[in-house]
C-alpha positions in Angstrom: -139.8 50.9 190.2 -136.2 50.0 189.3 -133.2 51.8 190.8 -132.5 53.3 187.4 -136.1 54.6 187.1 -135.9 56.2 190.5 -132.7 58.0 189.4 -134.5 59.4 186.3 -137.5 60.4 188.3 -135.3 62.3 190.7 -133.4 64.3 188.1 -136.3 64.8 185.7 -137.3 68.3 186.8 -134.3 69.9 188.4 -134.4 73.7 188.1 -131.7 75.2 185.9 -130.9 78.3 183.7 -131.8 78.4 180.0 -128.3 77.6 178.6 -128.3 74.5 180.8 -131.7 73.5 179.6 -130.5 73.7 176.0 -127.5 71.6 176.9 -129.8 69.0 178.5 -131.9 68.9 175.3 -128.8 68.2 173.3 -127.8 65.4 175.6 -131.2 63.9 175.5 -131.6 64.1 171.7 -128.1 62.7 171.2 -129.2 59.5 172.9 -132.7 59.1 171.4 -132.5 60.9 168.1 -131.8 59.4 164.6 -130.5 62.1 162.3 -131.5 61.6 158.7 -129.6 64.2 156.6 -131.5 63.2 153.4 -134.8 64.3 155.0 -133.3 67.0 157.2 -135.0 65.6 160.3 -134.4 64.1 163.7 -136.5 61.1 164.7 -136.9 60.2 168.4 -138.6 57.2 169.9 -140.2 57.0 173.3 -141.9 54.1 175.1 -145.0 54.5 177.3 -142.8 54.8 180.4 -141.4 58.0 179.1 -144.5 60.1 178.8 -143.1 62.6 181.4 -140.0 62.9 179.3 -142.1 63.6 176.2 -144.0 66.4 177.9 -140.8 68.0 179.2 -138.8 67.9 176.0 -141.7 68.9 173.8 -142.1 71.9 176.0 -138.3 72.7 175.9 -138.1 72.3 172.1 -141.0 74.5 171.4 -139.7 77.1 173.9 -136.1 77.3 172.8 -136.4 76.4 169.1 -139.9 77.5 168.3 -140.6 74.1 166.7 -143.9 72.3 167.0 -143.8 68.6 167.9 -146.1 65.9 166.6 -146.8 62.6 168.3 -147.8 59.6 166.3 -149.2 56.6 168.2 -148.9 53.2 166.4 -151.1 50.2 166.8 -148.3 48.1 168.4 -148.3 50.0 171.7 -145.3 52.3 171.1 -145.5 56.1 170.8 -143.1 57.5 168.2 -142.1 61.1 168.3 -141.2 62.7 165.0 -139.2 65.9 165.7 -138.7 67.7 162.4 -136.0 70.3 162.8 -134.7 72.2 159.8 -131.0 71.9 159.4 -130.6 75.6 160.0 -131.6 74.9 163.6 -128.9 72.2 164.1 -126.6 73.1 166.9 -122.9 72.5 167.3 -122.5 70.6 170.6 -119.0 71.9 171.1 -120.0 75.5 171.0 -122.9 75.2 173.4 -121.5 72.8 176.0 -118.5 74.8 177.3 -119.5 75.7 180.9 -119.1 73.1 183.6 -122.8 73.5 184.5 -123.8 72.8 180.9 -121.6 69.7 180.7 -123.4 68.4 183.8 -126.8 69.2 182.2 -125.7 67.4 179.0 -124.9 64.3 181.1 -128.3 64.6 182.8 -130.1 64.8 179.5 -128.1 61.9 178.1 -128.9 59.7 181.0 -132.6 60.6 180.8 -132.6 59.8 177.1 -130.4 56.6 177.0 -129.0 55.9 180.4 -129.4 53.0 182.7 -127.8 52.1 186.0 -127.9 48.6 187.7 -129.3 48.1 191.2 -126.1 48.3 193.2 -127.2 45.3 195.3 -126.6 43.2 192.2 -123.6 44.8 190.4 -122.0 48.1 189.5 -122.8 49.1 186.0 -124.0 52.4 184.4 -124.4 52.9 180.7 -125.6 55.3 178.0 -126.8 53.8 174.7 -126.8 55.7 171.4 -126.8 54.5 167.7 -124.4 57.2 166.6 -120.7 56.6 167.2 -119.6 60.3 167.3 -122.3 61.0 169.9 -120.9 58.2 172.0 -117.4 59.6 171.6 -118.6 63.1 172.4 -120.2 61.8 175.6 -117.1 59.9 176.6 -115.1 63.1 176.2 -117.6 65.1 178.3 -117.2 62.5 181.1 -113.5 62.7 180.8 -113.7 66.3 181.9 -114.8 65.0 185.3 -112.2 62.2 185.5 -114.8 59.6 184.6 -113.0 57.0 182.5 -115.8 55.5 180.4 -115.4 52.8 177.8 -117.3 52.3 174.6 -118.5 48.9 173.2 -120.5 48.0 170.1 -123.7 46.2 171.0 -126.3 45.1 168.4 -125.8 48.2 166.2 -125.7 50.5 169.1 -122.8 52.1 170.9 -122.7 51.7 174.7 -120.7 54.1 176.9 -120.3 52.5 180.3 -118.8 52.7 183.8 -118.1 49.7 186.0 -116.4 51.1 189.1 -118.7 52.0 192.0 -116.8 55.2 192.9 -117.1 56.4 189.3 -120.8 55.7 189.2 -121.2 57.6 192.5 -119.4 60.6 191.0 -121.6 60.6 187.9 -124.8 60.4 190.0 -123.5 63.4 191.9 -122.8 65.3 188.6 -126.3 64.8 187.3 -128.0 65.8 190.6 -129.2 62.4 191.7 -128.2 63.0 195.3 -130.9 60.8 197.0 -130.1 57.9 194.7 -126.4 58.6 195.3 -126.9 58.1 199.1 -128.8 54.9 198.5 -126.1 53.6 196.2 -123.3 54.6 198.7 -125.1 52.9 201.6 -125.4 49.7 199.7 -121.8 49.9 198.5 -120.5 50.5 202.1 -122.5 47.5 203.4 -121.2 45.3 200.5 -117.6 46.4 201.2 -117.9 45.7 204.9 -119.3 42.3 204.2 -116.5 41.6 201.7 -113.9 42.7 204.2 -115.4 40.5 206.9 -115.4 37.5 204.5 -111.8 38.1 203.6 -110.8 38.3 207.2 -112.7 35.2 208.1 -111.2 33.4 205.1 -107.7 34.6 206.1 -108.2 33.5 209.7 -109.5 30.1 208.6 -106.6 29.7 206.3 -104.1 30.6 209.0 -105.9 28.3 211.5 -105.6 25.4 209.0 -101.9 26.1 208.5 -101.4 26.2 212.3 -103.3 22.9 212.9 -101.4 21.2 210.0 -98.0 22.3 211.3 -98.9 21.3 214.9 -100.0 17.8 213.8 -96.7 17.3 211.9 -94.7 18.6 214.9 -96.5 16.3 217.3 -95.8 13.3 215.0 -92.1 14.2 215.0 -91.9 14.6 218.7 -93.7 11.3 219.4 -91.4 9.5 217.0 -88.4 10.9 218.8 -90.0 9.9 222.2 -90.4 6.3 221.0 -87.1 6.1 219.3 -84.6 7.6 221.8 -86.7 9.5 224.4 -87.2 13.2 224.7 -84.6 13.4 227.5 -81.9 12.7 224.8 -82.7 16.1 223.3 -80.9 19.3 224.3 -82.8 20.8 227.3 -84.2 23.8 225.3 -85.5 21.4 222.6 -87.0 19.0 225.2 -88.9 21.8 227.0 -90.5 23.1 223.8 -91.3 19.5 222.7 -93.2 18.8 225.9 -95.0 22.2 225.6 -96.1 21.2 222.1 -97.4 17.9 223.3 -99.3 19.5 226.1 -100.6 22.4 224.0 -101.4 21.0 220.4 -103.5 24.1 219.5 -101.1 26.7 220.7 -99.5 29.1 218.1 -95.8 29.5 217.8 -95.9 32.8 219.8 -97.9 31.1 222.5 -95.4 28.3 222.8 -92.6 30.8 223.0 -94.3 32.6 225.8 -94.5 29.3 227.8 -90.7 29.1 228.1 -88.4 30.6 230.6 -87.2 33.0 229.5 -89.9 33.6 226.9 -88.8 33.5 223.2 -90.4 34.9 220.1 -92.3 33.3 217.3 -89.2 32.8 215.1 -87.3 31.3 218.0 -90.0 28.8 218.7 -90.2 27.9 215.0 -86.4 27.5 214.8 -86.4 25.0 217.7 -89.3 23.0 216.3 -87.6 22.8 212.9 -84.5 21.4 214.7 -86.7 18.7 216.3 -88.2 17.9 212.9 -84.7 17.5 211.4 -83.7 15.1 214.3 -86.9 13.0 213.6 -86.0 12.8 209.9 -82.4 11.7 210.7 -83.7 9.0 213.0 -86.1 7.8 210.3 -83.4 7.7 207.7 -81.1 5.6 210.0 -83.9 3.2 210.6 -84.6 2.7 206.9 -80.9 1.9 206.3 
């Protein structure tokens, strides 16, 4: 079972009051229904994996709208549900989905009808798919009530309302009542973030180490050049001392070199002295080339 299927299984039969059940029906039908105004009917399609959804929403529709449901099974393996609802029974979404609890129920129904969430081990992505643009926009506005900033894209004649941020997906799972799945998602997200942080730290340390080694190699080359050209004793005493420290400790950081001196100096002081040594080496090289 996929992570998305587990979420749907978890929220399928959450107990709630009648007005929230109606809001959930609206959310569900808005994702799976095709409204044909010429025939005054709503057509909804289910696949075989959604038999529990069929049973639930058939029961709800018969209970709250007193409308019988008819299932037609085709030879190609799909079960098509034709829900024929007289236009007098059509409901204005804005009028019914006013309460916070009903907005949450609407989101739950929409996810059951056309929602999908990726396994967080792979990537962060949650989406709702409908073929009606105003339903996608209505859903987007409902989500905005909870500070969920979803985007809409057109994909193969459908409209996809989606979230990409892990924290936003967690918030939506919480809203629709998928608390067990939420904890699983969060645990995976935390592990991934810790791993990413460790990798960043390791990369940073590796980069800093490479810079330290590269600088040390160049400093040693300059010191050795001076030693061969004029001797280290020709340097000012404070430069001679740090030059010898660098030769003896090629892997030491600037701070460590500074601490070896008497009195100790800071990182910037050690860097300043080594730059002076580098400049002296360059001057000697320029004179030789002339």
